C-alpha positions in Angstrom: 24.2 145.9 36.4 22.4 143.1 34.6 22.9 139.5 35.7 24.1 137.0 33.1 20.6 135.5 33.1 19.1 138.9 32.3 21.6 139.4 29.5 20.6 136.1 27.9 16.9 136.9 28.3 17.6 140.1 26.2 19.4 138.0 23.7 16.3 135.7 23.3 14.2 138.7 22.4 15.7 138.8 18.9 13.5 137.5 16.2 15.3 137.3 12.8 12.2 136.2 11.0 10.3 139.4 11.6 10.2 142.0 8.9 13.5 143.7 9.7 15.2 146.3 7.6 18.9 146.1 6.7 20.4 149.6 6.4 22.5 150.6 3.4 25.9 149.0 3.9 27.5 151.8 1.9 26.3 154.2 4.6 27.9 151.9 7.2 31.2 151.7 5.3 31.1 155.5 4.9 30.4 156.0 8.7 33.0 153.4 9.5 35.7 155.4 7.7 34.5 158.5 9.5 34.7 156.8 12.8 38.4 156.0 12.3 39.1 159.6 11.3 37.2 160.7 14.4 39.3 158.4 16.6 42.4 160.0 15.2 41.3 163.5 15.5 39.1 163.3 18.6 40.6 166.3 20.4 38.5 168.5 18.0 35.5 167.6 20.1 35.8 170.2 22.9 33.4 172.1 25.0 34.2 175.2 22.9 32.2 173.6 20.0 29.0 173.4 22.2 29.3 176.5 24.3 27.0 179.2 23.1 24.5 176.9 21.5 20.9 177.2 22.6 22.0 174.5 24.5 20.1 171.7 26.0 23.5 170.1 26.4 24.2 172.7 29.0 22.8 170.8 31.9 22.0 172.7 35.1 22.7 171.8 38.8 19.0 171.3 39.3 18.9 168.9 36.3 21.6 166.7 37.7 19.7 166.2 40.9 17.1 164.0 38.9 16.2 160.9 40.9 14.6 157.8 39.8 15.1 154.2 38.7 16.5 151.9 36.0 13.7 150.3 34.0 14.4 147.1 32.0 12.6 145.9 28.9 9.9 143.6 30.0 8.4 140.6 28.1 4.7 140.3 28.6 3.8 137.1 30.6 0.4 136.9 29.0 1.9 136.5 25.5 5.5 135.3 25.5 5.7 135.9 21.7 5.3 139.7 22.1 8.4 141.9 22.1 9.4 143.7 25.4 7.5 146.7 26.5 7.5 149.3 29.2 4.5 149.5 31.5 2.7 152.9 31.8 2.1 152.1 35.5 5.8 152.2 36.2 5.9 155.8 34.9 2.8 156.8 36.6 4.0 155.4 39.9 7.4 157.0 39.7 5.7 160.4 38.9 3.2 160.1 41.7 6.0 159.2 44.2 7.9 162.3 43.1 10.7 160.8 40.9 11.7 162.4 37.7 14.3 160.1 36.1 14.3 156.8 34.3 17.5 155.2 32.9 16.7 152.6 30.2 19.5 150.0 29.9 19.4 148.6 26.3 21.0 145.9 24.3 21.5 146.6 20.6 20.7 142.9 20.0 16.9 144.1 20.4 17.1 146.1 17.2 20.2 144.7 15.6 22.3 141.5 15.7 25.9 140.6 16.5 26.3 138.7 13.2 25.7 141.9 11.1 26.4 145.2 12.7 25.0 147.1 9.7 21.5 145.7 10.5 19.0 147.9 12.2 15.3 147.0 12.6 13.1 150.0 13.5 10.2 147.9 14.6 11.4 147.1 18.1 12.3 150.7 18.6 8.6 151.7 18.4 8.3 150.5 21.9 11.2 152.8 22.9 9.4 155.6 21.2 6.5 154.8 23.5 8.7 154.9 26.5 10.0 158.4 25.6 6.4 159.5 25.0 5.4 158.1 28.5 8.3 160.0 30.0 7.0 163.2 28.6 3.5 162.4 29.6 4.5 161.7 33.3 7.3 164.2 33.6 10.0 161.6 33.7 13.3 162.3 32.0 14.4 159.4 29.9 18.1 158.4 29.7 18.8 155.8 27.0 21.9 153.7 27.8 23.6 151.2 25.6 24.2 148.4 28.2 25.3 146.2 25.3 27.0 148.1 22.6 28.6 146.5 19.5 31.8 145.1 20.8 31.2 145.3 24.5 29.0 144.4 27.5 29.9 144.1 31.1 28.0 140.7 31.1 28.7 138.1 28.5 31.4 140.3 26.9 32.8 137.2 25.0 29.5 136.9 23.1 30.5 139.9 20.9 32.2 139.0 17.5 34.9 141.6 18.2 36.0 143.5 21.3 35.7 147.3 21.4 38.6 147.6 23.9 41.0 144.7 23.2 42.4 142.5 20.5 43.7 143.5 17.1 43.5 147.1 16.0 41.3 146.1 13.0 38.8 144.4 15.2 38.7 147.3 17.7 38.1 149.7 14.8 35.3 147.5 13.4 33.6 147.5 16.7 34.0 151.3 17.0 32.7 151.8 13.5 29.5 149.8 14.5 29.1 151.7 17.8 29.2 155.0 16.0 26.8 153.7 13.4 24.2 152.7 15.9 24.5 155.8 18.1 24.2 158.0 14.9 21.0 156.2 14.1 19.6 157.0 17.5 20.7 160.6 17.3 18.8 160.9 14.0 15.8 159.0 15.3 15.3 161.1 18.4 16.5 164.5 17.1 13.1 166.1 17.5 12.9 165.2 21.2 14.2 167.9 23.5 17.1 167.2 25.8 14.8 168.3 28.6 13.0 165.0 28.0 15.7 162.7 26.6 19.5 162.1 27.1 21.9 159.5 25.9 24.3 157.4 28.1 27.0 156.0 25.7 28.4 152.8 27.2 27.5 151.0 30.3 30.4 150.4 32.8 33.6 150.3 30.7 36.1 147.7 31.7 37.8 147.4 35.1 41.4 148.5 34.8 44.5 147.1 36.5 47.6 149.2 37.2 49.2 148.1 34.0 46.2 148.6 31.8 46.2 152.4 31.4 45.7 151.8 27.7 42.1 150.9 28.5 41.3 154.3 29.7 43.0 155.9 26.6 41.0 153.7 24.4 37.8 154.6 26.3 38.5 158.2 25.9 39.0 157.6 22.1 35.7 155.8 22.0 33.7 158.4 23.8 35.2 161.2 21.7 34.2 159.4 18.5 30.6 158.7 19.7 30.1 162.2 20.9 31.2 163.7 17.7 28.9 161.4 15.7 25.9 162.2 17.9 26.5 166.0 17.8 27.0 166.0 14.1 23.3 164.7 13.9 22.0 166.6 17.0 24.2 169.3 18.4 22.0 169.9 21.5 21.7 166.3 22.8 22.5 165.9 26.4 25.0 163.1 26.8 26.2 161.0 29.8 29.5 159.0 29.9 30.1 156.3 32.5 33.2 156.4 34.6 36.0 153.8 33.9 36.5 150.8 36.2 32.9 149.6 35.8 31.6 153.1 36.1 33.2 153.7 39.5 36.2 156.0 38.6 36.2 159.5 37.0 37.7 160.2 33.6 39.5 163.5 33.7 40.3 163.4 30.0 36.5 163.8 29.2 36.2 167.0 31.3 36.2 169.3 28.2 33.5 167.4 26.3 30.6 169.0 28.0 29.2 165.7 29.2 27.6 164.5 32.5 29.7 161.7 34.0 27.7 158.8 35.3 29.1 157.0 38.4 28.0 154.0 40.5 26.9 153.3 44.1 27.7 149.7 44.7 30.4 150.0 47.4 31.2 148.0 49.3 30.3 145.0 47.2 30.2 143.0 50.5 26.9 144.9 51.3 25.5 145.8 47.8 26.0 142.4 46.2 26.1 139.9 49.1 26.1 136.3 47.7 25.7 137.6 44.1 27.3 134.9 42.0 27.8 137.1 38.9 30.3 139.4 40.7 34.0 138.2 40.6 35.1 137.1 44.0 38.0 139.5 44.1 35.6 142.4 44.1 34.2 141.5 47.6 35.8 143.1 50.6 34.6 140.2 52.8 32.2 137.3 52.6 30.9 137.7 56.1 27.2 138.4 56.7 27.0 142.1 56.1 26.5 144.8 58.8 26.4 148.5 58.5 28.9 150.0 59.3 31.1 147.1 58.1 34.6 146.1 58.8 36.1 144.3 55.9 38.8 141.5 55.9 41.6 144.1 55.8 40.3 146.0 58.9 39.0 148.9 56.8 35.8 150.4 58.3 33.1 151.2 55.8 30.8 153.9 57.1 29.4 157.1 55.7 32.7 158.8 55.9 34.3 156.0 53.8 31.4 156.2 51.3 32.1 159.9 51.0 35.8 159.2 50.2 34.9 156.6 47.5 31.8 158.2 46.0 32.5 161.9 46.3 36.0 162.9 47.0 37.6 160.9 44.1 35.4 162.9 41.8 36.6 166.3 43.1 39.1 166.8 40.2 36.0 166.7 37.9 33.6 168.8 40.0 36.3 171.4 40.5 36.1 171.9 36.7 32.3 172.2 36.9 31.7 168.8 35.4 28.3 167.5 36.6 28.0 163.9 38.1 25.0 161.7 38.4 24.8 158.2 39.9 23.5 156.1 37.0 23.1 152.8 39.0 23.1 151.8 42.6 21.2 149.5 44.9 21.3 146.5 47.2 20.8 142.9 46.3 17.9 141.1 48.1 20.2 138.7 50.0 21.5 141.5 52.2 19.5 141.8 55.5 16.9 144.4 55.0 17.8 146.6 57.9 21.4 146.6 56.8 20.4 147.5 53.3 18.3 150.4 54.5 21.0 151.7 56.8 23.6 151.5 54.0 21.2 153.2 51.5 20.5 156.0 53.9 24.2 156.8 54.1 24.6 156.6 50.3 21.8 159.0 49.8 23.2 161.4 52.4 26.5 161.5 50.5 24.8 162.3 47.2 22.5 164.8 48.8 25.4 166.6 50.2 27.2 166.7 46.9 24.0 167.7 45.0 23.9 164.6 42.9 20.9 162.6 41.7 20.7 158.9 41.2 18.8 156.0 39.6 18.2 152.9 41.6 18.8 149.6 40.1 15.9 148.7 39.7 12.2 149.6 40.2 10.9 146.1 40.1 13.3 143.2 40.7 15.9 141.9 43.1 17.3 145.3 43.8 14.0 147.3 43.7 11.2 148.6 45.7 8.7 146.3 44.2 8.8 142.5 43.7 12.3 142.3 45.2 11.8 138.8 46.7 13.4 139.6 50.1 12.7 137.1 52.8 12.7 139.6 55.6 10.3 142.2 54.4 6.6 142.7 55.3 5.5 143.7 51.8 2.5 145.8 51.0 0.1 144.7 48.3 0.2 147.4 45.7 -1.4 147.3 42.3 -0.7 143.6 41.9 2.9 144.0 43.1 4.8 143.5 46.4 5.9 146.9 47.6 8.7 147.5 50.0 7.2 150.6 51.6 10.1 151.2 54.0 12.6 151.4 51.1 10.3 153.5 49.1 9.8 156.1 51.9 13.5 156.2 52.4 14.1 157.0 48.8 11.4 159.7 48.9 12.8 161.5 51.9 13.7 165.1 51.1 17.4 166.1 51.4 18.5 167.1 54.8 21.4 169.2 55.9 24.4 167.0 56.6 28.0 167.4 57.6 31.0 165.6 56.0 
């Protein structure tokens, strides 16, 4: 979950004066028309179309136990003019510590621009190619996620010229056409990379729904169906993740037949995971009291491991009963939560996911939620390769699964 400041940092990485390439607008228009057709006939994208293929898309139970971190594009401090890069040391450390998964949240603004959705510059994507290569080198599966997709982002949503989910039908269609266009480009670009090494995560954290906004879920299903069909037309074996609705927190049963992995979140209760975080709407906090674990919120609800199991695991049972695989694409605890509380909460989160057989990706490796350079005031950090390492948190994450009871 990027903060607004991080979102704007990504935006600043655009450089329209570099030698960018504008793709053929006729191709975009052609793809746009196809996207509308896809949305109208999306029920043709079923698991039956992918069953029986050689089938990297057929993820295994062991695959979905992948554990690792979210890695963000980094701007080199030594030369602010350079474009963002991924550091090989991050991959090396993850591998040496026993982790096997890296989710890369991306903004299309890095290779495109909101003022022209037909415009894709391949130059910045060379750094993404390098990240995929580093993943193969260090045995880290790479999961590419459009954190900002044409028409939508959980942060700074209003900065998009048209909204993928709301507004006039013509504007929604235009955003979907662009989203299909960009994912189709990625499918072509990475077609030679095996799904053992690379997967796609379509849209980060689709909107929070209220009881009267069921149309949001219908629209999300329509969007996912169109994106999946476009990707599989270019690369039928690509492994694909789809985030849950309600900011990634709720399952989408209507996607069960698409042969996707559903990506969920591990940020509950927000009173613990995001204590004092100013970018989270106030109505999402259960209490504003200094967090403890277990926690009793303002309504008298006790949050403990049993409550986490209800929220994290039990609500996904309709999906898992249909053999849909689930992975926790983001989770973590902001650095203002007392360290001992954060660790106790994290231990119970991991216990729930271990019991369910799910993997996860912590937000993040380095930063306010991470195991390095998190800036916590109550941690005795270890100096590690020029970073401040939270050894206690790291060792908790590395603990092998233990037998637990519900």
